[in-house]
C-alpha positions as CSV (number, residue, x, y, z in Angstrom):
1,M,9.5,38.3,-12.8
2,P,6.3,36.1,-13.3
3,A,3.3,37.6,-12.1
4,V,-0.3,36.6,-11.6
5,V,-3.0,37.9,-12.8
6,L,-6.4,38.9,-10.6
7,A,-9.7,40.6,-10.7
8,S,-10.1,43.4,-7.7
9,S,-12.9,43.6,-5.8
10,D,-14.7,46.6,-7.7
11,G,-13.9,44.3,-11.0
12,G,-10.4,46.0,-11.9
13,P,-8.1,44.1,-13.2
14,K,-4.6,43.8,-10.9
15,Q,-1.2,41.9,-10.9
16,F,0.6,41.2,-7.7
17,E,4.3,40.4,-8.8
18,G,5.6,37.3,-7.7
19,K,7.4,33.9,-8.1
20,I,7.7,31.1,-6.2
21,T,10.7,31.1,-3.9
22,T,12.7,28.4,-2.4
23,Y,12.4,29.9,0.9
24,V,8.7,29.3,0.7
25,V,8.8,26.4,-0.5
26,I,11.6,25.5,2.4
27,C,9.1,26.9,5.1
28,G,6.0,24.9,3.3
29,I,7.6,22.1,4.2
30,I,8.4,22.6,7.7
31,A,5.0,23.8,8.4
32,A,3.5,20.8,6.8
33,T,5.7,18.9,9.7
34,G,2.4,19.2,11.8
35,G,1.1,16.8,9.3
36,L,3.5,14.2,10.1
37,M,2.6,14.3,13.8
38,F,-1.0,14.1,13.3
39,G,-0.5,11.1,10.7
40,Y,1.5,9.0,12.6
41,D,-0.3,9.5,15.7
42,I,-4.0,8.5,13.5
43,G,-1.5,4.9,11.9
44,I,0.6,4.1,15.1
45,S,-2.9,3.5,17.3
46,G,-4.3,0.6,15.1
47,G,-1.1,-0.9,15.3
48,V,-0.9,-0.8,18.8
49,T,-4.1,-1.4,20.1
50,A,-3.3,-4.6,17.8
51,M,-0.1,-5.7,19.7
52,D,-0.3,-8.5,22.4
53,D,1.7,-7.0,24.5
54,F,0.1,-3.7,24.7
55,L,-3.7,-5.7,25.2
56,E,-2.1,-7.6,27.8
57,K,-0.9,-5.0,30.2
58,F,-3.7,-2.0,29.7
59,F,-6.8,-4.5,28.2
60,P,-6.2,-7.9,29.5
61,D,-9.6,-8.0,28.7
62,V,-9.9,-7.5,25.1
63,Y,-6.7,-9.9,24.9
64,V,-8.5,-12.7,26.2
65,K,-11.0,-12.4,23.7
66,K,-8.6,-11.7,20.9
67,H,-7.6,-15.4,21.7
68,R,-10.5,-17.1,22.8
69,A,-11.9,-20.2,20.2
70,K,-14.9,-19.3,18.2
71,E,-14.9,-15.7,19.4
72,N,-17.0,-12.9,17.0
73,N,-14.9,-12.1,14.4
74,Y,-17.0,-9.0,14.2
75,C,-16.5,-8.0,18.2
76,K,-13.6,-9.3,19.5
77,Y,-11.9,-6.1,19.8
78,D,-15.2,-4.4,21.0
79,N,-14.3,-2.3,24.2
80,Q,-15.0,1.2,25.2
81,G,-11.5,1.5,27.4
82,L,-9.7,0.4,24.3
83,Q,-11.4,3.0,21.9
84,L,-10.6,5.7,24.7
85,F,-7.4,5.5,23.9
86,T,-7.7,6.4,20.3
87,S,-10.2,8.9,20.4
88,S,-9.3,10.9,23.5
89,L,-6.9,12.7,21.7
90,Y,-9.2,14.0,19.4
91,L,-12.0,15.1,22.5
92,A,-8.6,17.3,23.4
93,A,-7.9,18.3,20.2
94,L,-11.7,19.5,19.6
95,V,-11.4,21.8,23.2
96,S,-7.9,23.1,22.2
97,S,-8.3,24.5,18.8
98,F,-10.8,27.1,19.7
99,F,-7.9,28.4,22.2
100,A,-5.4,27.8,19.1
101,S,-7.6,30.0,17.4
102,K,-6.8,32.9,20.0
103,S,-3.3,32.0,19.7
104,C,-2.8,32.3,16.2
105,T,-4.4,35.7,16.4
106,K,-3.1,37.5,19.3
107,F,0.6,35.7,18.9
108,G,0.6,34.3,15.3
109,R,0.9,31.1,13.4
110,R,4.0,30.4,14.0
111,L,4.5,30.7,17.5
112,T,0.8,28.5,18.2
113,M,2.9,25.7,15.5
114,Q,6.3,25.6,18.1
115,A,3.2,25.3,21.2
116,A,2.2,22.6,19.6
117,S,5.0,21.1,19.2
118,V,5.7,21.2,22.8
119,F,2.1,19.5,23.6
120,F,2.5,16.8,21.6
121,L,6.5,16.2,23.1
122,I,5.1,16.0,26.7
123,G,2.4,13.7,25.4
124,V,5.1,11.6,24.2
125,V,7.4,10.8,26.7
126,L,4.1,10.0,28.6
127,D,2.7,7.2,26.9
128,A,5.7,6.1,25.5
129,A,6.6,5.5,29.5
130,A,3.3,5.1,30.6
131,R,3.0,2.5,33.6
132,N,-0.8,2.5,34.2
133,L,-3.6,3.4,31.7
134,A,-4.3,7.0,33.7
135,M,-0.9,7.7,32.4
136,L,-1.5,6.6,29.3
137,I,-4.9,8.8,28.6
138,I,-3.1,11.9,30.3
139,G,-0.8,11.5,27.4
140,R,-3.1,10.9,24.9
141,I,-4.6,14.3,26.1
142,L,-1.5,16.2,25.5
143,L,-1.6,14.5,22.5
144,G,-4.3,16.0,21.2
145,M,-3.7,19.2,22.4
146,G,-0.7,19.4,20.1
147,V,-2.8,18.1,17.2
148,G,-5.1,20.7,17.6
149,F,-2.7,23.7,17.6
150,A,-1.1,22.6,14.6
151,N,-4.1,21.7,13.1
152,Q,-5.1,25.2,13.6
153,A,-2.3,26.8,13.1
154,V,-0.9,25.0,9.9
155,P,-2.6,25.1,7.1
156,L,-3.7,28.7,7.7
157,F,-0.1,29.5,7.6
158,L,0.3,27.6,4.3
159,S,-2.6,29.1,3.3
160,E,-1.3,33.0,3.6
161,I,2.3,31.9,2.7
162,A,1.6,30.6,-0.3
163,P,1.1,32.4,-4.0
164,V,-2.6,32.5,-5.1
165,R,-1.3,30.3,-8.5
166,I,0.0,27.4,-6.2
167,R,-2.2,27.9,-3.0
168,G,-3.6,24.8,-3.2
169,A,-0.5,22.4,-4.0
170,L,1.4,23.6,-1.3
171,N,-1.6,23.8,1.5
172,I,-1.8,20.2,0.2
173,L,1.8,19.5,1.5
174,F,-0.4,19.4,5.2
175,Q,-2.2,16.4,4.0
176,L,1.1,14.3,2.2
177,D,2.6,14.7,5.3
178,V,-0.8,13.5,7.2
179,T,-0.4,10.0,4.6
180,I,3.5,9.9,5.2
181,G,3.3,9.8,9.0
182,I,0.3,7.2,8.9
183,L,3.0,5.0,6.3
184,I,6.0,5.6,8.4
185,A,3.7,4.7,11.8
186,N,2.5,0.9,9.9
187,I,5.7,0.5,9.1
188,V,6.8,1.3,12.5
189,N,4.4,-1.1,13.8
190,Y,4.5,-3.7,11.6
191,F,8.7,-4.1,13.1
192,A,7.8,-3.2,16.6
193,S,5.1,-5.8,17.0
194,N,7.8,-8.5,17.2
195,L,10.1,-6.4,19.9
196,H,8.5,-7.9,22.6
197,P,7.5,-7.0,25.0
198,W,8.3,-3.3,24.5
199,G,7.4,-3.0,20.5
200,W,5.3,-0.6,21.8
201,R,6.6,2.2,23.7
202,L,8.8,2.3,20.7
203,S,6.2,2.6,18.4
204,L,4.2,5.4,20.7
205,G,8.1,6.9,21.6
206,L,8.9,7.7,17.5
207,A,6.1,10.3,17.3
208,G,8.4,12.7,18.9
209,V,10.5,12.5,16.1
210,P,8.1,14.7,13.9
211,A,7.3,17.0,17.0
212,T,11.4,17.7,17.4
213,I,11.3,18.7,13.8
214,L,8.1,21.2,14.1
215,C,9.7,22.4,17.2
216,L,13.4,23.3,15.7
217,G,12.2,24.2,12.3
218,S,9.5,26.5,13.5
219,F,12.3,28.7,14.9
220,L,13.7,28.8,10.8
221,I,10.9,30.3,9.2
222,T,8.9,33.1,8.9
223,E,5.9,34.3,10.2
224,T,3.2,35.5,7.9
225,P,3.6,38.6,6.2
226,T,-0.7,38.6,6.9
227,S,-0.1,37.9,10.5
228,L,2.4,40.5,10.8
229,I,0.5,43.2,9.2
230,E,-2.6,42.1,11.2
231,R,-0.8,42.0,14.6
232,E,0.1,45.7,13.6
233,Q,3.7,45.2,12.5
234,T,3.9,46.6,9.4
235,T,7.3,47.2,8.5
236,A,8.0,43.3,9.5
237,G,4.8,42.4,7.2
238,L,6.2,44.3,4.1
239,A,9.8,42.8,4.4
240,M,8.8,39.5,4.7
241,L,5.7,39.7,1.8
242,K,9.0,41.2,-0.6
243,K,11.4,37.9,0.8
244,I,8.8,35.2,0.3
245,R,7.7,36.6,-3.1
246,G,11.1,37.1,-4.3
247,T,10.5,40.9,-5.6
248,E,10.2,44.5,-4.3
249,K,6.8,45.2,-7.0
250,V,4.6,43.9,-3.5
251,E,2.7,47.2,-2.9
252,L,-0.6,46.0,-4.4
253,E,-0.4,42.1,-2.7
254,F,0.7,44.8,0.5
255,Q,-2.5,47.5,0.1
256,E,-5.3,43.8,0.0
257,I,-3.6,42.5,3.4
258,S,-3.5,45.4,5.0
259,R,-7.5,46.5,3.9
260,A,-8.2,43.1,4.7
261,C,-6.1,43.8,8.5
262,E,-7.8,47.0,9.0
263,M,-11.6,45.3,8.3
264,A,-10.5,43.0,10.8
265,R,-9.7,45.0,13.6
266,H,-12.4,46.7,13.7
267,V,-14.3,43.0,14.4
268,K,-14.2,42.5,18.3
269,H,-16.0,39.5,18.6
270,P,-14.9,37.3,15.5
271,F,-17.0,34.3,16.7
272,R,-20.1,36.7,16.9
273,T,-19.6,38.0,13.1
274,L,-19.2,34.2,12.3
275,M,-22.8,33.4,13.7
276,K,-24.1,36.6,11.1
277,K,-25.9,36.1,8.0
278,H,-23.4,37.2,5.7
279,S,-20.6,34.4,6.9
280,R,-23.0,31.6,7.4
281,P,-21.7,30.5,3.4
282,Q,-18.6,29.9,4.8
283,L,-19.0,28.2,8.0
284,V,-21.7,25.6,6.7
285,I,-19.3,24.4,3.8
286,A,-16.1,24.6,6.3
287,V,-17.8,22.8,9.4
288,L,-19.8,20.3,6.3
289,M,-16.6,19.3,4.8
290,Q,-15.2,18.3,8.2
291,V,-18.6,16.5,8.9
292,F,-18.0,14.4,5.3
293,Q,-14.2,13.6,5.3
294,Q,-15.3,11.7,8.3
295,F,-18.1,9.9,7.2
296,T,-16.1,8.7,4.3
297,G,-14.7,6.1,7.0
298,I,-11.6,7.0,6.6
299,N,-10.4,7.5,9.4
300,A,-12.2,3.7,10.6
301,I,-10.3,2.6,8.3
302,M,-6.7,4.1,8.8
303,F,-7.4,3.7,13.1
304,Y,-8.0,0.0,12.8
305,S,-7.0,-1.3,9.6
306,P,-4.6,-3.5,11.4
307,V,-7.6,-4.7,13.7
308,L,-10.1,-4.5,10.1
309,F,-7.6,-6.7,8.3
310,Q,-7.6,-8.9,11.2
311,T,-11.2,-9.5,11.3
312,I,-11.1,-10.6,8.0
313,G,-9.2,-13.5,8.4
314,F,-5.1,-12.1,8.4
315,K,-2.9,-13.0,11.0
316,N,-0.6,-10.2,12.9
317,D,2.1,-10.2,10.7
318,A,0.3,-10.1,7.8
319,S,-2.7,-7.6,9.0
320,L,0.0,-5.4,9.4
321,L,1.6,-5.2,6.3
322,S,-1.7,-5.1,4.6
323,A,-2.2,-1.7,6.7
324,V,1.5,-0.7,5.3
325,I,0.1,-1.2,1.5
326,T,-2.6,1.1,2.1
327,G,-0.5,3.5,4.0
328,T,1.8,3.4,0.5
329,V,-1.4,4.2,-1.4
330,N,-2.3,6.6,0.4
331,T,0.9,9.0,0.2
332,L,1.3,8.2,-3.5
333,S,-2.3,9.1,-4.6
334,T,-1.9,12.7,-2.3
335,V,1.0,13.2,-4.9
336,V,-1.9,13.4,-7.4
337,S,-3.9,15.9,-5.8
338,I,-1.0,18.1,-5.5
339,V,-0.4,17.8,-9.1
340,L,-4.1,18.2,-10.2
341,V,-6.2,20.8,-7.7
342,D,-4.8,24.1,-9.1
343,R,-4.9,22.5,-12.4
344,V,-8.7,20.9,-12.8
345,G,-9.7,22.4,-9.5
346,R,-11.5,21.2,-6.3
347,R,-14.6,20.1,-7.6
348,M,-13.5,18.0,-10.2
349,L,-11.4,15.9,-7.5
350,L,-14.2,15.6,-4.9
351,L,-16.9,14.3,-7.2
352,E,-14.7,11.7,-8.9
353,A,-13.7,10.5,-5.0
354,C,-17.2,10.3,-4.3
355,V,-18.0,7.6,-7.6
356,Q,-14.9,5.8,-6.7
357,M,-15.6,5.3,-2.6
358,F,-19.1,4.7,-2.7
359,L,-18.3,1.7,-5.3
360,S,-15.2,0.2,-2.9
361,Q,-17.6,0.7,-0.1
362,A,-20.3,-1.0,-1.3
363,I,-18.6,-3.9,-2.7
364,I,-16.7,-4.2,0.5
365,G,-20.1,-4.5,2.4
366,I,-21.4,-7.2,-0.4
367,L,-18.6,-9.3,-0.2
368,L,-18.4,-9.3,3.5
369,Q,-22.1,-9.6,4.0
370,V,-22.0,-12.8,1.8
371,N,-18.8,-14.5,2.8
372,L,-17.7,-13.2,6.5
373,K,-19.8,-14.8,9.2
374,S,-18.6,-14.6,13.2
375,N,-16.9,-17.5,13.6
376,N,-15.4,-18.3,10.1
377,T,-12.5,-16.6,8.0
378,L,-12.2,-15.4,4.3
379,H,-11.6,-17.3,1.7
380,Q,-7.5,-16.7,0.5
381,G,-8.5,-15.0,-3.0
382,V,-11.5,-13.1,-1.0
383,A,-9.7,-11.4,1.9
384,V,-6.8,-9.9,-0.5
385,A,-9.7,-8.6,-2.9
386,V,-11.3,-7.0,0.4
387,V,-7.5,-5.7,0.6
388,V,-7.6,-4.4,-3.1
389,L,-10.2,-2.4,-2.7
390,V,-9.4,-0.7,0.3
391,C,-6.9,0.9,-1.4
392,L,-8.8,1.8,-4.0
393,Y,-11.0,3.5,-2.0
394,V,-8.2,5.1,0.1
395,S,-6.1,6.3,-3.0
396,S,-9.7,8.3,-3.8
397,F,-10.1,9.7,-0.8
398,A,-6.3,10.7,-0.4
399,W,-6.3,13.3,-3.9
400,S,-9.8,14.4,-2.7
401,W,-11.8,14.6,0.8
402,G,-8.3,14.0,2.4
403,P,-6.2,17.2,1.3
404,L,-9.2,19.4,0.5
405,G,-11.4,18.6,3.8
406,W,-8.3,21.3,5.1
407,L,-7.5,23.4,1.8
408,V,-11.3,24.1,1.4
409,P,-11.9,25.8,4.9
410,S,-8.4,27.0,5.0
411,E,-9.1,29.9,1.6
412,I,-12.9,30.7,2.2
413,F,-13.0,32.5,5.3
414,P,-12.2,37.1,4.8
415,L,-9.5,37.5,7.4
416,E,-11.8,39.2,10.5
417,T,-13.3,35.7,11.0
418,R,-10.3,33.4,9.6
419,T,-8.7,31.9,12.7
420,A,-12.2,31.5,14.4
421,G,-14.2,30.4,11.2
422,F,-11.2,27.9,11.1
423,A,-11.2,26.6,14.5
424,F,-14.4,25.8,14.3
425,A,-13.8,23.8,11.4
426,V,-10.9,22.1,13.3
427,S,-13.0,21.4,15.8
428,S,-15.5,19.7,13.7
429,N,-12.9,17.4,12.5
430,M,-11.6,16.7,16.1
431,L,-15.3,16.0,17.4
432,F,-16.7,13.7,14.5
433,T,-13.0,12.3,14.5
434,F,-13.7,11.6,18.2
435,L,-17.6,10.0,17.6
436,I,-15.6,7.9,14.9
437,A,-13.3,6.8,16.7
438,Q,-15.0,5.9,19.6
439,A,-17.6,4.1,18.5
440,F,-16.1,2.5,15.2
441,L,-15.1,-1.0,16.9
442,S,-19.0,-1.3,18.7
443,M,-20.5,0.0,15.5
444,L,-18.2,-3.0,13.7
445,C,-19.7,-5.4,16.4
446,H,-23.3,-4.7,15.4
447,M,-23.2,-3.8,12.3
448,R,-21.2,-5.8,10.9
449,A,-20.4,-5.7,6.9
450,G,-23.5,-3.2,7.2
451,I,-21.4,-0.3,8.3
452,F,-19.6,-0.6,4.6
453,F,-23.2,0.5,3.8
454,F,-23.5,3.3,6.3
455,F,-20.5,5.0,5.1
456,A,-21.6,4.2,1.5
457,A,-24.9,6.3,1.8
458,W,-23.2,9.3,3.6
459,I,-21.1,9.3,-0.1
460,V,-24.2,10.0,-2.0
461,V,-24.7,12.9,0.1
462,M,-21.6,14.3,0.1
463,G,-21.8,13.9,-3.8
464,L,-24.8,16.1,-3.9
465,F,-23.5,18.5,-1.6
466,T,-20.6,19.3,-3.7
467,V,-22.7,19.1,-6.5
468,F,-25.2,21.5,-5.5
469,L,-24.0,23.9,-2.9
470,L,-19.8,23.7,-3.4
471,P,-18.5,26.6,-5.3
472,E,-15.1,26.6,-7.5
473,T,-12.5,28.4,-5.4
474,K,-9.5,27.2,-7.9
475,N,-7.7,30.2,-8.1
476,V,-9.7,32.8,-6.3
477,P,-7.0,35.1,-3.8
478,I,-8.5,34.7,-0.3
479,D,-9.4,38.0,0.4
480,E,-11.9,38.3,-2.9
481,M,-13.5,35.2,-2.4
482,V,-16.7,37.3,-1.4
483,E,-16.9,39.3,-4.8
484,R,-15.7,36.6,-7.3
485,V,-17.5,33.3,-5.6
486,W,-20.0,33.7,-2.8
487,K,-22.0,36.9,-4.3
488,Q,-21.1,34.8,-7.9
489,H,-22.5,31.5,-6.1
490,W,-26.9,30.8,-7.2
491,Y,-28.0,30.0,-3.4
492,W,-24.9,31.6,-1.5
493,K,-25.3,35.2,-2.7
494,G,-28.9,35.5,-1.2
495,Y,-26.8,35.3,2.2
496,M,-24.9,38.4,1.1
497,D,-27.5,41.0,0.6
498,K,-27.7,44.7,1.7
499,E,-27.9,44.1,5.1
500,E,-24.3,42.5,5.2
501,G,-22.7,45.7,5.6
502,K,-25.2,47.2,8.3
503,E,-24.4,43.6,10.2
504,D,-20.5,44.6,10.2
505,K,-21.2,48.0,11.5
506,V,-23.1,46.6,14.7
507,D,-20.1,44.2,15.0
508,I,-17.7,47.5,15.3
509,I,-19.3,48.8,17.6
């Protein structure tokens, strides 16, 4: 029987018995389908907004600009309404993530995932059947509520059911499904773009497939032992812990979870507790990971990759095919993260990616600055070079800031602030996703090639943040992060002082 050897909070050794059970793997695969919903929507939006039939029906001004002779290459898609179609989903996800936090705590992770799939399915129906812009945007808002609930519940679920030695790999199943969803969406867009005039309806309607899988699959999976014990279903929690660990010898882990749950019950206001000094390291890192993930520029490229490739001179089919190529690279590179994250650690992957992303973005910016003016098209060789550089950029993101942006926040909070803290992470992600999605086409119009230098500069900041402020969490049990991570860090240990206990007592009262 494999065992995980841990250090306890008082310095003594512990052994948590358990093995990687088939049931845990199945639960992880089903739950991660929430990422498939999210990824499909990211990928489908850019392709649909490049389809003439869709533009002609909902955004006729953009359709005219797109086909007007000598239109500025960088500005043909600059339209706030078109950007709102993409970004409204993320604004809705931002708000709904706080309701999802309450749902995760009161009703559990599994029921929250079921609610996510229902919201998403209703939104899919409205969008695929849309007759006017209002119907389209309302559908997007409901999709956003589904994304907010899923992105809150799924990473927490995966972190809590995973044995500690594969927590990183199992959690990254969520991001792997995000990348698979983007790839599938790009393939669907490639073929649907030639189905006139209803191809865009097919693209939007097929988003219901992953939502249906999550909805039906959620009836087959377990609730996490942590959630059951937290909601005082102790017997069920113990039985479920034995089932997912594949052994009867779970007393030590059960005691650790029970202790954390008991502390969590005394905290009546987790969001208020989250504002206390001793919670600041986790909160700051969780929020900054989301901010930085978006300021890599990845969603600007993944949302609008067909639009971007049309901007540099590819025709419609060629631009969609290029998006399929980048989607394939994205998916394959995420597998690299699954293999390496629990071996080399989080920091190593993040730092390597900063170097690779910076070089890719900077060179793309230089090539476009020199070669792409307002009314010309790129030489074929330069255009191909840009696609290659985008692939290098996407690959480095896919094994680093993509999956780890969700993994790290899901594992660093103590149980008493876990759902509240992760809600801040999800809402921060959605806020900055909204801002980037709403602003990118306008930024592309006004900054032109300079937009790539803008994102490259942020990547330098991210690298410095990782070097100085991000601790390594590899192989550290979730409920021992304070002792083994925060109290050992050169800077953050200053927040773990003697006032910590006093602050907790205030909250308990």
